[in-house]
N, C-alpha and C positions, 0 to 999 in steps of 0.2 A: 765905656760908660755910654749908654744911649743919651742922645739929646733930648731935653724937655719938649713937650709939644707946646707950640706957641699958642698963646691965647686966642688969636684970631683965626687958627687953623680950622678948616671945615671939619665938622663932627663926623666921625665914622662909625656907623652902627652895624653891627653884625646881627643878622636875623636868622634863628634857627627855625626853619618851617617844621611843622608837624608832619610826619610820614602820612601818606595819603591812602595806602591799601589797608583794607580791613581783612580780618580773617574770614573764613568760609561763614556763610549763613547758618550753616549747621553747628558752627561753634558753640553758641548757647546750649544747644541740646547735649554736645559732648560734655561740656563742664557740669551741666545739670546731673547727667548720668554719672559722671565720675564722682560728684558730690554725694549722689544717693549711694553709691557703692561703699562710700565711707560712712554713711549714716546708718546704714542698716546693722553693721555689727555693733556701732556705738549705741544704738537704741536697744539692742538685745542685752548689752552690758548693763546699761541704765535700768532696764527693765528687772534684771535679777538682783541688782544691788538694792535698788530702792523699793522694790515690791516684795522682795523675798529675803532680803538681807537685814543687817542691822541698822540701816539707814531708812526704815519705813516711815518714820515721822516727816522726812524731808521729801517723800516721793511726789507730791503735787508742785513742789518747787522744781524739783528735777525735770518733771514732765513740761512744765512751762518754759524752762530754760531751754531744754531739748527742742521743743517746738519752736521757739523763736529763732534759735540757731538754725533750725532745719529749713524754715521758710526763708531765711536769709541765704542759705547755701543753696537752695533749690530754685528760688524765684528772683531774688535781687541780684545775687552775685553774677549769674550768667549774663543777665542782660546789662549789668553795669560793667562788666569786663569786656563785653562786646563793644560798648560805647568807647572804652579806652583804648583797647589793642589797635595797634597800627604798625605797618612796616613799610620801608621804602628802599629800594637799591638805587643809590645816586651814582654819579660819575666817579666819585672818590671814596664814599663811604655807604654803610648800611645803616639806616636809622630805625629804630624801634621805639615803641611806646607800649607799655604793659602795666599790668596790676589791677588792683581795684581798691583795697584799703590803702596798701602801699603802692604808689605808683612809680614806675621807672622810666627814664628816657635813656637810650643808649645811642651812641654814634660810633661806629666801629670802622676805622679806615680799611678800605678794600686792600690796601697794600700789606695789611698785618694779618689777613687771613691765612690760616695754616691748613684747616680742614673744614670741610662742609659735609655734614651727615644728615640724612633723613630717618626717621624712625616712625613707626605705627604701633600704638599699644592696641590692646584689644577693643577699646572703645572707639578708638580712631579707625580702626580696621572696620568695625561695624557700620560706621557713618561715612567711609570713604575719605578720611582725613589723614594728614601727616603733620609731623613736626620737623622743622629744619633747624639744626644745631650747627652754629658757626663758631668754630674755635679760632682765636685770634691770639697774637702774642701780646696779651694784655694781663694785668694782675685782676681786672675786674671779672674775669671768668668768660664763660661761653654766652653767645647771643642766641636765644631760642625764640623762634617764630613758630608759635603753636597754632593748631587748629586750620590749617591750610587745606584746601582741596588737594587730593593727591596730585593731579595733573599740574596744579600751580606750584606745589612744592618740588616737583621734579624738574619743572622748567626753570625754577629759581636756582635749584642746585646746578643744573646744566649751564646757566648764565653765569653763575658766579665761577665756576670751573673755567669757563672761556676767558672771563674778565681777568682772573688770578693768573691764569696760563699766559696772558698777553703782557703781564708785568714782567720787567727786566730782573728785578732782584727776587731772591727767594723767601722774603718776608720772615727772616729769622734774626 
């Protein structure tokens, strides 16, 4: 049984610092373009359902809602996400902060890393970006650091490979 802390013991405070690195400056453009690729087919469906289908009486409500959501997805979301998203590789852990409506902070111990992958979808290829996915021995799932410049992502993957390779245990 642990001993109780004495009332006159000095207070110990743990401070978790926010990660310092941002994604690429091209990240908002990637997120806006990806959002546009979702909005185009949705707009077509709304056009046919509300202008040529049985729901014609609701068409202007649908257009207003679609326009409001479209503005949020194209203008507000990318800038907001860019202000939130951060990453950092520390001596013992990887720190990330992501999201926009729902924000998440993750701390993944380097000793628990199992794989490090980089991927580039069509929009990322167009803009010279990559996503680094770090799989750990954790029930919380993968850590994804998106919208990094390709050279930064490649350097991060190489750095993590060296760090993990230097650890004595196999992280399983």
